[in-house]
Legacy VTK file of the C-alpha trace (Angstrom):
# vtk DataFile Version 3.0
C-alpha trace
ASCII
DATASET POLYDATA
POINTS 333 float
1.861 -31.880 12.016
-0.770 -28.707 12.152
-4.310 -29.943 12.943
-7.093 -29.873 10.519
-9.293 -26.536 10.884
-12.602 -26.325 11.826
-15.236 -23.841 10.944
-18.145 -23.912 8.288
-17.634 -21.922 5.134
-20.076 -20.792 2.540
-18.597 -20.162 -0.678
-20.978 -18.575 -3.111
-20.567 -18.237 -7.009
-21.526 -18.068 -9.671
-19.164 -20.196 -11.745
-18.830 -24.244 -11.223
-15.645 -24.600 -11.749
-14.543 -22.162 -8.953
-16.985 -23.615 -6.744
-15.709 -26.536 -7.521
-12.385 -26.404 -6.828
-12.629 -23.116 -4.018
-14.564 -26.015 -2.026
-11.827 -29.057 -2.709
-8.941 -27.150 -1.294
-11.154 -25.682 1.650
-12.422 -29.275 2.946
-8.923 -30.787 2.306
-7.789 -28.125 5.077
-11.180 -29.713 7.345
-14.090 -27.189 6.455
-17.176 -28.276 6.146
-18.156 -26.658 3.024
-21.579 -25.497 1.981
-21.841 -24.462 -1.692
-24.451 -21.860 -3.375
-24.823 -20.611 -7.297
-26.428 -17.622 -6.789
-27.271 -15.149 -3.274
-31.136 -16.926 -3.198
-29.347 -20.559 -2.420
-26.751 -18.936 -0.302
-30.136 -17.395 2.135
-31.180 -20.656 1.873
-28.407 -21.619 3.492
-27.343 -19.123 6.132
-31.178 -19.780 7.323
-30.082 -23.588 8.025
-26.973 -23.522 8.855
-25.190 -21.372 11.807
-21.892 -20.762 9.254
-18.939 -19.529 10.669
-16.987 -17.611 7.172
-18.776 -16.366 3.597
-16.513 -16.114 0.834
-18.879 -15.048 -1.973
-18.058 -13.812 -5.523
-18.821 -9.760 -6.776
-20.970 -10.309 -9.742
-23.285 -12.563 -10.060
-27.458 -12.121 -11.550
-30.180 -11.176 -9.890
-28.216 -10.710 -6.423
-24.582 -9.712 -6.678
-22.515 -10.026 -3.664
-22.726 -6.490 -2.144
-26.548 -7.070 -1.890
-25.663 -10.656 -0.270
-23.542 -9.153 2.082
-25.986 -6.074 3.072
-28.146 -9.356 3.943
-25.493 -11.464 6.174
-24.834 -7.506 7.588
-28.965 -7.432 8.800
-29.584 -11.069 9.814
-26.090 -12.328 10.625
-24.508 -9.864 11.364
-21.373 -11.912 13.062
-20.827 -13.800 10.171
-17.075 -12.102 8.206
-17.956 -11.988 4.737
-14.538 -12.425 2.635
-15.254 -11.188 -1.230
-13.661 -13.257 -4.037
-14.060 -11.837 -7.948
-12.674 -11.310 -11.236
-13.218 -7.742 -11.150
-11.105 -6.570 -9.872
-10.356 -2.174 -8.728
-9.185 -0.081 -6.058
-12.336 1.793 -6.030
-14.806 -1.480 -5.600
-12.657 -2.911 -2.958
-12.345 0.475 -0.571
-15.953 0.479 -1.209
-16.411 -3.290 0.019
-14.357 -3.359 3.247
-15.494 0.368 4.145
-19.249 -1.710 3.194
-18.068 -4.181 6.007
-16.208 -6.922 3.757
-13.346 -8.762 5.883
-11.394 -9.229 3.431
-11.495 -8.901 -0.596
-9.611 -11.116 -3.397
-8.736 -10.732 -6.957
-9.376 -14.051 -8.927
-7.366 -16.349 -9.338
-6.317 -16.082 -5.018
-3.421 -16.411 -3.260
-5.233 -19.584 -1.830
-2.239 -20.021 0.720
-3.024 -16.317 1.957
-6.502 -16.683 1.369
-6.768 -19.814 4.195
-4.971 -17.778 6.574
-7.839 -14.910 5.963
-10.108 -17.362 6.840
-8.732 -19.618 9.330
-8.392 -15.486 11.157
-11.936 -14.542 10.020
-13.412 -18.320 10.876
-11.405 -17.419 14.246
-12.074 -13.840 15.495
-16.074 -14.854 14.745
-15.701 -17.550 16.909
-13.184 -16.219 20.116
-15.361 -12.712 20.268
-19.092 -14.454 20.324
-18.825 -14.626 24.126
-18.677 -11.067 24.171
-20.428 -10.062 21.092
-23.796 -8.309 23.109
-21.478 -6.587 25.306
-19.643 -5.229 22.585
-22.922 -3.852 20.681
-23.848 -1.915 23.841
-20.362 0.189 23.269
-20.475 0.235 19.380
-21.047 3.996 17.739
-18.772 5.620 20.003
-21.199 5.404 22.912
-19.248 5.735 27.002
-18.356 2.256 28.154
-17.778 -0.087 30.886
-15.180 -2.617 32.116
-16.418 -4.814 34.431
-13.918 -7.671 36.658
-13.090 -8.205 39.944
-9.042 -10.594 38.915
-6.287 -8.706 40.299
-5.385 -8.525 36.777
-8.145 -6.536 35.580
-8.029 -4.491 38.547
-4.522 -3.745 37.618
-6.005 -2.638 34.407
-8.413 -0.345 35.698
-5.901 1.466 37.572
-3.415 1.396 34.674
-6.904 3.151 31.995
-7.562 5.716 35.764
-3.188 6.453 35.461
-3.087 7.243 31.795
-6.434 7.902 30.492
-6.169 12.139 30.333
-1.801 11.312 29.012
-0.953 12.529 25.415
1.143 8.555 25.717
0.769 6.022 22.808
-1.042 2.791 24.335
-0.163 -1.049 23.347
-2.723 -2.948 24.523
-2.088 -6.927 24.274
-3.466 -10.068 24.479
-5.781 -12.468 22.237
-8.061 -11.921 19.583
-11.052 -11.637 21.690
-10.058 -10.403 24.838
-11.897 -7.279 24.538
-8.814 -5.183 23.623
-11.246 -2.930 21.924
-13.297 -2.031 24.600
-10.165 -0.714 26.448
-9.148 1.747 23.953
-12.750 2.752 24.079
-12.741 3.313 27.675
-9.128 4.967 27.757
-11.055 7.432 25.465
-14.062 7.743 26.374
-12.456 8.201 30.222
-10.685 11.303 28.671
-10.528 14.894 28.715
-10.565 14.292 24.744
-13.904 11.449 25.431
-16.335 14.220 23.163
-13.521 13.583 19.682
-13.845 11.541 17.445
-13.011 7.906 18.530
-11.827 6.111 15.177
-10.972 1.943 14.997
-9.113 0.733 12.227
-8.962 -2.654 12.166
-5.355 -3.642 10.453
-5.825 -7.141 10.618
-9.104 -6.824 8.501
-8.262 -4.655 5.178
-6.344 -5.792 2.175
-2.607 -4.329 2.378
-2.855 -2.120 -0.585
-5.563 -0.540 0.337
-4.495 0.832 4.576
-2.628 3.312 3.152
-5.282 5.100 1.133
-7.614 4.271 4.481
-5.448 5.688 7.029
-4.096 8.777 4.779
-6.376 9.269 2.858
-6.211 10.550 -0.995
-6.763 13.413 -3.850
-9.259 12.772 -7.246
-6.976 11.117 -9.321
-4.055 9.741 -7.055
-4.411 6.147 -8.586
-6.976 3.913 -10.786
-10.420 4.241 -8.952
-9.948 7.466 -6.530
-12.894 9.419 -8.797
-12.887 11.787 -5.601
-11.059 13.607 -2.546
-10.939 10.871 0.098
-9.717 12.041 4.072
-8.184 9.540 5.798
-8.571 8.420 9.541
-6.009 9.909 10.966
-7.239 13.136 9.514
-10.848 11.585 11.447
-9.358 11.473 14.647
-8.702 15.219 14.713
-7.991 16.124 18.700
-9.577 12.939 19.473
-8.057 9.515 19.518
-6.811 6.726 16.499
-7.348 3.145 17.555
-4.910 1.243 15.222
-6.236 -3.218 15.785
-4.181 -5.489 15.468
-0.885 -3.620 14.632
1.490 -6.060 14.242
-0.463 -6.772 10.778
1.334 -3.931 9.430
3.772 -4.328 6.820
7.469 -2.877 6.898
6.905 0.380 4.519
4.068 1.458 6.116
5.024 1.353 9.637
7.843 3.505 8.575
5.598 6.318 7.234
3.631 5.400 10.963
6.688 6.464 12.528
6.962 9.578 10.675
3.713 10.780 11.445
4.199 10.485 15.537
7.633 11.627 14.983
6.354 14.610 12.323
2.449 14.970 13.540
1.695 15.311 10.204
0.627 13.499 7.066
0.378 13.891 3.592
-2.399 12.051 1.393
-1.877 10.176 -1.427
-1.683 12.036 -4.529
-0.317 15.132 -2.967
2.733 16.731 -1.550
1.125 19.393 0.827
1.905 18.582 4.476
-1.161 18.202 6.707
-1.064 19.110 10.661
-2.383 16.134 12.640
-3.256 16.113 16.507
-4.531 12.900 17.910
-3.828 10.204 20.495
-2.227 6.550 19.336
-4.054 3.409 20.943
-2.871 0.448 19.180
-3.279 -3.426 19.738
-1.714 -6.436 18.816
-2.040 -10.012 19.514
1.002 -10.501 18.222
4.697 -11.222 20.476
5.682 -7.766 19.258
10.129 -8.341 20.473
9.890 -11.569 18.646
8.728 -10.040 15.358
11.778 -7.526 16.225
13.728 -10.043 16.786
12.635 -11.774 13.241
12.817 -8.705 10.975
9.345 -8.269 10.825
8.875 -5.264 13.110
10.495 -1.756 13.508
12.041 -1.390 16.573
12.112 2.028 17.059
8.311 2.426 15.714
7.784 -0.088 19.107
9.119 1.914 21.095
6.830 4.451 20.457
4.238 2.823 20.667
5.248 1.139 24.176
4.740 4.054 26.174
2.448 2.393 28.082
1.372 -1.388 28.003
-1.895 -2.426 29.155
-1.517 -6.617 29.269
-4.824 -8.195 28.498
-5.583 -11.943 30.015
-7.846 -14.263 27.546
-11.088 -14.746 29.873
-10.113 -18.440 30.345
-7.568 -17.125 32.631
-9.767 -14.475 34.386
-13.264 -17.199 34.936
-14.181 -15.121 37.967
-15.043 -12.276 35.645
-17.922 -13.448 33.478
-20.368 -13.587 36.126
-19.298 -9.860 35.987
-19.942 -9.546 32.110
-23.427 -11.840 32.297
-24.652 -9.942 34.710
-23.869 -6.638 32.724
-24.852 -7.500 29.041
-28.282 -8.927 31.145
-28.927 -5.319 32.376
LINES 1 334
333 0 1 2 3 4 5 6 7 8 9 10 11 12 13 14 15 16 17 18 19 20 21 22 23 24 25 26 27 28 29 30 31 32 33 34 35 36 37 38 39 40 41 42 43 44 45 46 47 48 49 50 51 52 53 54 55 56 57 58 59 60 61 62 63 64 65 66 67 68 69 70 71 72 73 74 75 76 77 78 79 80 81 82 83 84 85 86 87 88 89 90 91 92 93 94 95 96 97 98 99 100 101 102 103 104 105 106 107 108 109 110 111 112 113 114 115 116 117 118 119 120 121 122 123 124 125 126 127 128 129 130 131 132 133 134 135 136 137 138 139 140 141 142 143 144 145 146 147 148 149 150 151 152 153 154 155 156 157 158 159 160 161 162 163 164 165 166 167 168 169 170 171 172 173 174 175 176 177 178 179 180 181 182 183 184 185 186 187 188 189 190 191 192 193 194 195 196 197 198 199 200 201 202 203 204 205 206 207 208 209 210 211 212 213 214 215 216 217 218 219 220 221 222 223 224 225 226 227 228 229 230 231 232 233 234 235 236 237 238 239 240 241 242 243 244 245 246 247 248 249 250 251 252 253 254 255 256 257 258 259 260 261 262 263 264 265 266 267 268 269 270 271 272 273 274 275 276 277 278 279 280 281 282 283 284 285 286 287 288 289 290 291 292 293 294 295 296 297 298 299 300 301 302 303 304 305 306 307 308 309 310 311 312 313 314 315 316 317 318 319 320 321 322 323 324 325 326 327 328 329 330 331 332
């Protein structure tokens, strides 16, 4: 039997019935649920409770969900925000995700999927808090420094040194919160591509209907809400590195398109048949057992071989406690 969920969730919605229904569902899952009818009440709750995730409606009187997310990003930057709204469009969804939303649902949501996304958001916050300060130091594209004295970390250092200037694809495997992005940044900033872009894409935090347009870009009019041309992340990573975090979350159709990009070194924006040459190094990460996913029919074996030219296995921090004082020392510098 699966255990009850843990964590504090704040639901913000000006529709009392919607608030009541979702609260009941999440309480049944085991969450401690706090309710707010508007952004002002939500801000009061955030000031008093250690909230793990906020689920908020987009359209509300006085201050809307986007403004509330801006407030949370400024005061509580580690709290994930999930949008739940009846006013959905591709454009508003893209806007919310690019502004930092963890996920975006259209009412009425698929509650099974919502519970899965919420569990991931709560877990991500919990696991990453121990490395939060360290991650802030390396955010924004600055050179990175990873530390460690355990044999496992020393092997990782040796691998980074050996392959940093290679064009070979690297797959970083490990639990959420083990510093996979930090290793990806170290590979990039220690390489000859250090002065070129490092572009990170979290495949787990983006709805499947948006991730293709995020990666490939789109032309004006490609779909409803595409009011102007948008360059995709593959193009943004020109001559640099693209880091696909949690690549195991990609669905099969997008896996096929990614495989073609790696084979042909070119992409097509959505709404265009013009081929655009791309040149980047691919680093990806996963917390899944990809061979098991292949056996289950959830991941392409040919793509896996393209991604897994070099593999870096990152042990969880609980298995390398000798590294904790070094991490603390680095953070305190």
